[in-house]
C-alpha positions in Angstrom: 40.1 -34.2 48.3 40.7 -37.6 47.2 42.9 -37.7 44.0 43.3 -41.1 41.8 46.2 -42.9 42.9 48.6 -45.2 40.9 47.5 -48.3 42.6 43.8 -47.2 41.8 43.8 -46.9 38.4 44.4 -49.2 35.2 48.0 -49.5 33.5 47.1 -50.0 29.2 48.7 -52.2 27.5 48.4 -50.6 24.3 48.0 -52.8 21.0 49.8 -51.6 18.0 47.5 -49.0 16.2 47.9 -47.3 12.8 47.8 -43.4 13.5 46.0 -41.3 11.2 48.1 -38.0 10.0 45.7 -36.2 7.6 47.4 -32.9 5.7 46.6 -30.1 7.9 43.8 -27.4 6.5 42.7 -24.2 7.4 40.1 -21.7 6.9 39.9 -18.0 7.8 42.4 -15.6 8.8 43.1 -13.0 11.6 40.3 -10.8 12.2 38.0 -12.6 9.7 34.8 -14.6 10.2 34.0 -17.8 9.0 30.3 -18.3 8.4 28.3 -21.4 9.2 28.3 -22.4 5.5 31.9 -22.1 5.1 32.6 -24.1 8.3 30.5 -27.0 7.0 32.0 -27.1 4.1 35.3 -27.3 5.3 34.5 -29.9 8.0 33.1 -32.0 5.6 35.9 -31.6 3.0 38.4 -32.8 6.0 36.3 -35.7 8.0 34.8 -37.1 4.5 38.2 -38.6 3.4 38.9 -39.9 7.3 38.3 -43.8 8.1 35.7 -42.8 10.9 33.2 -45.6 9.6 32.8 -48.2 12.5 35.1 -46.7 15.0 35.1 -45.6 18.2 35.2 -41.7 18.3 35.4 -39.3 21.1 35.2 -35.1 20.9 36.9 -33.3 23.6 35.9 -29.9 24.0 36.4 -27.2 26.6 34.9 -26.1 29.3 32.6 -23.3 29.8 35.6 -21.2 31.1 36.5 -20.6 27.4 34.8 -18.2 24.6 33.9 -20.5 21.8 31.0 -21.4 19.2 30.6 -24.5 21.1 27.0 -25.5 19.9 27.9 -24.8 16.0 31.4 -27.0 16.0 29.8 -30.0 17.6 26.7 -29.7 15.7 28.8 -29.3 12.2 30.7 -32.4 13.6 28.0 -34.4 14.8 25.7 -34.3 11.5 29.1 -35.4 9.7 30.0 -38.5 11.7 27.1 -39.7 13.8 25.8 -41.9 11.0 29.5 -43.4 10.1 31.0 -44.0 13.5 30.3 -46.9 15.7 30.0 -44.7 18.8 30.2 -40.8 19.4 31.1 -39.6 22.8 32.1 -35.9 23.9 34.1 -35.6 26.8 34.4 -32.0 28.3 38.1 -31.5 29.1 37.5 -29.9 32.7 41.2 -30.6 33.8 40.8 -30.4 37.2 38.2 -27.5 37.2 34.8 -28.2 39.2 32.4 -30.6 36.9 30.0 -29.1 35.0 26.3 -29.2 36.0 23.3 -30.7 34.2 22.3 -27.2 33.4 25.4 -25.7 32.6 26.0 -28.4 30.2 22.9 -27.9 28.5 23.6 -24.0 28.2 27.5 -24.4 27.0 25.8 -26.9 24.4 23.4 -24.4 23.0 20.1 -26.3 24.3 16.8 -26.0 26.5 16.6 -27.6 29.5 16.2 -31.6 28.5 17.3 -31.0 25.0 20.6 -32.8 24.6 19.4 -36.2 23.1 17.5 -34.2 20.6 19.9 -31.9 19.5 22.6 -34.4 19.8 21.0 -37.7 19.0 23.3 -40.6 19.9 26.0 -38.7 21.2 26.8 -39.1 24.9 28.4 -35.8 26.8 30.0 -36.2 29.9 32.7 -34.7 31.9 36.3 -35.6 32.5 35.9 -37.7 35.4 39.0 -36.8 36.9 38.2 -37.9 40.6 36.6 -41.4 39.9 40.1 -43.8 39.7 37.5 -46.5 37.7 37.6 -43.6 34.7 41.1 -43.1 34.7 43.9 -45.1 32.8 47.7 -45.0 32.9 49.2 -44.8 29.5 52.6 -44.7 30.6 55.7 -42.5 32.5 57.9 -39.6 31.4 61.3 -40.8 32.9 63.2 -38.0 35.0 65.9 -37.7 32.1 62.9 -37.2 29.8 61.5 -34.0 31.9 65.1 -32.9 32.3 65.5 -32.6 28.7 62.1 -31.7 27.8 62.1 -28.8 30.6 65.3 -27.5 29.4 66.9 -28.4 33.0 64.0 -26.9 34.9 63.0 -30.1 36.7 63.9 -33.8 36.6 61.4 -35.9 38.0 59.3 -38.8 36.5 55.7 -38.3 35.9 53.1 -40.8 35.6 50.4 -39.8 32.7 47.1 -40.8 33.6 44.8 -40.2 31.2 40.7 -40.2 30.9 39.4 -43.8 30.2 37.2 -43.0 27.4 39.9 -40.8 25.5 42.3 -43.9 25.9 39.8 -46.6 24.7 39.0 -44.3 21.3 39.9 -45.2 18.0 40.1 -41.5 17.0 40.1 -38.4 19.2 39.1 -35.0 18.1 39.7 -32.2 19.8 37.2 -29.4 19.2 38.4 -26.2 21.0 40.0 -22.8 21.0 43.6 -21.2 20.9 44.4 -18.3 23.6 47.6 -17.2 25.2 47.8 -18.9 28.0 50.3 -18.4 31.2 51.3 -22.0 31.5 52.1 -23.5 27.9 52.8 -20.2 26.1 49.7 -20.9 23.5 46.9 -23.1 24.5 44.9 -25.5 22.8 46.0 -28.9 20.9 47.3 -31.5 22.9 46.5 -29.5 26.2 43.3 -30.9 25.6 44.8 -34.3 26.9 47.2 -32.7 29.4 45.9 -30.9 31.4 42.3 -31.6 30.0 41.8 -35.2 30.2 44.5 -35.7 32.5 45.0 -36.2 36.5 46.8 -34.2 39.0 50.3 -35.3 38.6 51.0 -34.6 35.1 48.8 -31.2 35.4 51.1 -30.4 38.4 54.2 -31.1 36.8 53.8 -29.3 33.5 52.5 -25.8 35.7 55.0 -26.4 37.7 57.8 -26.3 35.3 55.8 -23.2 33.5 55.9 -21.4 37.2 59.6 -21.8 37.7 60.1 -20.3 33.9 57.8 -17.4 35.0 54.2 -16.4 33.7 55.7 -13.1 32.1 58.0 -15.1 30.0 56.1 -17.9 29.4 52.5 -16.3 28.3 51.8 -15.9 24.8 55.2 -17.3 23.7 54.8 -18.9 20.0 56.1 -22.7 19.1 57.3 -25.3 21.1 57.9 -24.2 25.2 59.6 -26.3 27.4 55.9 -26.9 28.8 54.6 -27.7 25.7 57.1 -30.0 24.9 55.8 -32.4 27.9 52.7 -32.3 27.1 52.8 -33.3 23.6 55.4 -36.0 25.2 52.9 -37.0 27.6 49.9 -37.1 24.6 52.0 -39.3 22.5 51.4 -42.0 25.1 47.7 -41.9 24.1 47.3 -45.4 22.0 44.7 -43.9 19.4 44.8 -41.2 16.6 44.4 -37.2 18.2 43.2 -35.3 15.6 41.7 -31.6 16.1 40.1 -28.6 14.6 41.6 -26.1 16.6 39.8 -22.8 16.3 40.3 -19.0 17.0 37.5 -17.0 18.2 36.8 -13.5 18.8 37.2 -13.0 22.3 33.9 -11.7 23.6 31.4 -12.5 20.4 32.1 -15.9 19.9 32.7 -15.5 16.3 34.8 -18.0 14.5 37.6 -16.2 12.7 39.9 -18.9 11.9 40.1 -23.0 12.0 42.7 -25.6 11.2 41.8 -29.4 10.6 45.0 -32.0 11.3 46.8 -33.6 13.8 46.6 -32.0 17.3 50.3 -30.6 16.8 49.8 -29.6 13.1 46.3 -27.8 13.5 47.2 -26.2 16.7 50.5 -25.1 15.2 48.6 -23.2 12.1 45.9 -21.6 14.8 48.8 -20.6 17.4 50.3 -18.1 14.4 46.9 -16.7 14.1 46.5 -16.3 17.9 49.5 -15.0 18.2 48.3 -12.2 16.1 44.8 -11.4 17.3 44.6 -12.1 21.0 47.7 -9.8 22.0 47.6 -6.4 22.3 50.8 -3.7 22.5 50.5 -0.9 24.3 52.8 2.2 24.1 53.0 2.8 27.8 52.8 0.3 31.0 49.6 0.0 33.0 49.6 1.6 36.3 45.9 0.3 37.1 44.0 -2.0 35.7 40.2 -2.7 36.5 39.8 -6.3 34.9 36.1 -6.9 34.3 35.7 -10.9 34.4 32.9 -12.5 32.7 30.5 -14.6 34.8 32.2 -17.8 32.9 34.8 -17.4 35.2 33.3 -18.7 38.6 36.1 -18.8 41.3 39.4 -16.6 41.3 41.2 -19.9 40.3 39.8 -19.1 36.8 38.8 -15.6 37.4 42.6 -15.2 37.8 42.9 -14.9 34.2 42.1 -11.2 34.1 45.3 -11.0 36.0 47.7 -13.2 34.1 47.0 -11.6 30.6 47.6 -7.8 31.8 50.8 -8.6 33.9 53.4 -8.2 31.4 52.1 -4.8 30.5 52.1 -3.6 34.3 54.0 -0.9 35.6 56.6 -1.6 38.5 54.0 -1.3 41.7 50.7 -0.9 39.3 47.9 -2.2 40.5 45.1 -5.3 39.0 41.7 -5.2 40.8 39.9 -8.5 39.7 36.5 -7.0 39.3 34.0 -10.5 39.5 30.8 -9.6 42.1 29.6 -12.6 41.0 32.6 -14.9 42.4 32.3 -16.1 46.0 35.3 -18.1 46.8 38.9 -18.7 46.0 38.6 -22.3 44.5 35.9 -24.9 45.2 38.3 -27.7 44.1 41.9 -26.7 45.2 41.6 -25.7 48.7 44.8 -25.9 49.7 45.3 -22.5 47.9 43.5 -20.9 51.2 46.2 -22.3 53.6 49.3 -21.0 50.9 48.0 -18.0 49.9 49.6 -16.0 46.7 52.6 -15.4 46.6 55.8 -15.1 44.4 58.0 -18.4 43.2 60.8 -17.4 45.5 58.6 -17.5 48.7 57.9 -21.3 48.1 61.8 -22.5 46.4 63.7 -20.6 49.1 61.0 -22.3 51.7 60.8 -25.6 49.7 60.8 -27.9 52.9 57.8 -26.1 53.8 55.9 -26.2 50.7 57.4 -30.0 49.4 54.2 -31.7 50.1 51.9 -29.3 48.4 50.2 -30.1 45.0 53.0 -28.5 42.7 49.7 -27.3 40.5 48.4 -25.2 43.7 51.7 -23.4 44.0 52.1 -22.7 40.4 48.6 -21.3 40.2 49.7 -19.0 43.1 53.2 -18.0 41.5 51.3 -17.2 38.6 48.9 -15.0 39.8 51.1 -13.0 42.1 53.5 -12.3 39.3 57.3 -11.6 39.4 58.9 -10.9 42.9 61.4 -11.9 45.5 61.4 -13.3 49.0 64.3 -12.9 51.5 64.3 -16.1 54.0 66.4 -14.4 56.2 64.2 -11.8 57.0 60.7 -13.3 56.1 60.0 -10.3 53.5 58.4 -11.0 50.2 58.5 -8.1 47.7 55.9 -8.4 44.3 56.2 -6.5 41.2 52.7 -5.7 41.4 49.4 -5.6 43.3 46.3 -7.6 43.0 43.2 -6.7 44.9 40.2 -9.1 44.6 36.8 -6.9 43.8 34.3 -10.1 44.7 31.9 -11.6 47.4 35.0 -13.1 49.2 35.1 -11.3 52.6 38.2 -8.8 53.5 39.6 -11.5 56.0 39.6 -14.2 53.1 41.2 -12.0 51.1 43.7 -10.8 53.5 44.4 -14.8 54.3 45.3 -15.8 51.2 47.7 -12.6 50.4 45.4 -10.5 48.2 43.9 -7.1 48.8 40.1 -6.3 49.1 38.0 -3.6 47.4 34.2 -3.8 47.7 32.7 -4.4 44.6 29.6 -2.3 45.5 32.0 1.0 45.9 33.2 0.5 42.1 31.6 3.4 39.6 32.6 1.8 36.2 32.1 5.3 34.6 34.4 7.2 37.2 37.2 4.5 36.7 36.6 4.7 32.5 36.9 8.5 33.1 40.4 8.2 35.3 43.6 8.6 33.3 45.2 6.8 35.9 43.1 3.4 35.2 42.8 0.9 32.2 39.2 -0.7 32.2 39.3 -3.7 30.3 35.8 -5.3 29.6 35.6 -8.9 29.2 39.4 -9.5 30.6 41.0 -13.2 30.6 41.7 -13.8 27.1 43.5 -11.2 25.4 47.1 -10.6 26.3 48.4 -7.2 27.0 52.3 -6.5 26.1 54.5 -3.2 25.8 55.3 -2.4 22.1 58.4 -2.1 22.8 59.1 -5.9 23.3 57.2 -6.7 20.3 59.8 -8.3 17.7 
C-alpha cells in the first residue's frame, strides 16, 4: 500500500483565525425519540446565529459502518446552510477504511442512483482521500513530550498531524455524527471525526497503539477524556478552522435519533457521551460463555465486523468464545493487508517480540490486539494464552482463519433458532454497537 509521506504533503502555515465557540445546546435524551420537526427546529435555532454567511463550510460525516439517520441530518443542515455559505462540501470520514463507491454513497445519503445533486443541490460529497498526497496537509506535530504527557506515559514518540486538505482549508468544519462506546478512545465521536476520520496513518497508528497498550477491556466505553481522547483533541486543535459539531446518540439498529447536542466538537461530544454511556451499555449479571455476534452488512470485512467481538469482551467468561457471524464477509481486510501476515494476538505477543514487529504499522498491531483481547505470551516457550476464543463464521476459508490465528466455523451449519434455544449461548442480533459489561463492575 502507498501511504502519504511527509515529503509528499503540504505543510500548512495557518493564518490567525478567530474560532467560533457557541454555547452547547441539546435536544432529546436517553431512550427518547427526536422527531424530524424537533430536529429541524433545533438545527435552525443553533445554526442561524452562527456567522456562516459567505464562508467555506465542510460537513464531516461517518461512513457506512455506523448506525445513523444520515439523510435526515444532512438534509436538514443542508437546507439551513446552502443559501448562506460560499461553498458547502461534505467529507466522509473514512479514516483509512475502504473508499465508499458511488452507489454506496448514494444509498448512504438516501437517494436513488444519480440523485445526489437533486437531493443536495450545490453540495459536493467526497470520500476522505487518505491515499492521495495532494489532498493531505501537515498541520503540525505533537512532540514526544506532549505524547508522553497525554498518553500518561504509555508512549514517548512525536507524531506529525496530517489532515484532509478540504478540512484544513475550510472556514468552518461541522461534524455530523453519532457517538458510541469505542474500543480505542472510550466513547467515539467529536474530534474523532478529524483523527482518525480525516487523518493519515501516523496519527491514527499512534492513537490506536496507545489504546492497545491500555487494553480494550479497560478502554472501551470509558467516559471522559481518556489518554487517546486527549491525543486526538490535541491533534485536532492544530486544525486552523473552527470545529463545530452536532453529536448524536442513535438507537442502534433502528436509526432513530434519541439525542443531539450542538456546540464545539469538544462540548457537544461531552454531552452526547454522557447519554451514550447510559443508552449503549448493557450490564449483565453473569458472564457470557458463548456469544453469537450477528454482524449487519454495514460491516463488510473483519476489520470492521470485529466490533462484534470488541463490544462483548468485557462481559465474557474466561475461556469463553465469541463467534463473529457474518456470512456476507469474504476477507479479513481490503486495505490493511499486513493483518494476513501477523494475525490476531494479545498485546504481549507483540511487545515481547518488538524487534520482529516494530516495522508493522501500529494501527494494524492495535487492531490485532483489540480483537484478540487480553492474554499472555511467554517468549521463552513461544506459548500464547488468550483469555477468550474468537471464531469466524464467514466466507473466509478455514486455512485463512488458521493463518490469522482465528477459529473457523462454517456459517451454513449455524441454525439461529437452535443457538437461541441453547442456555449456554447468547445470540446478539445487530451486534457491534451495544457494549456489554458485568453488573458487578457498574459504578
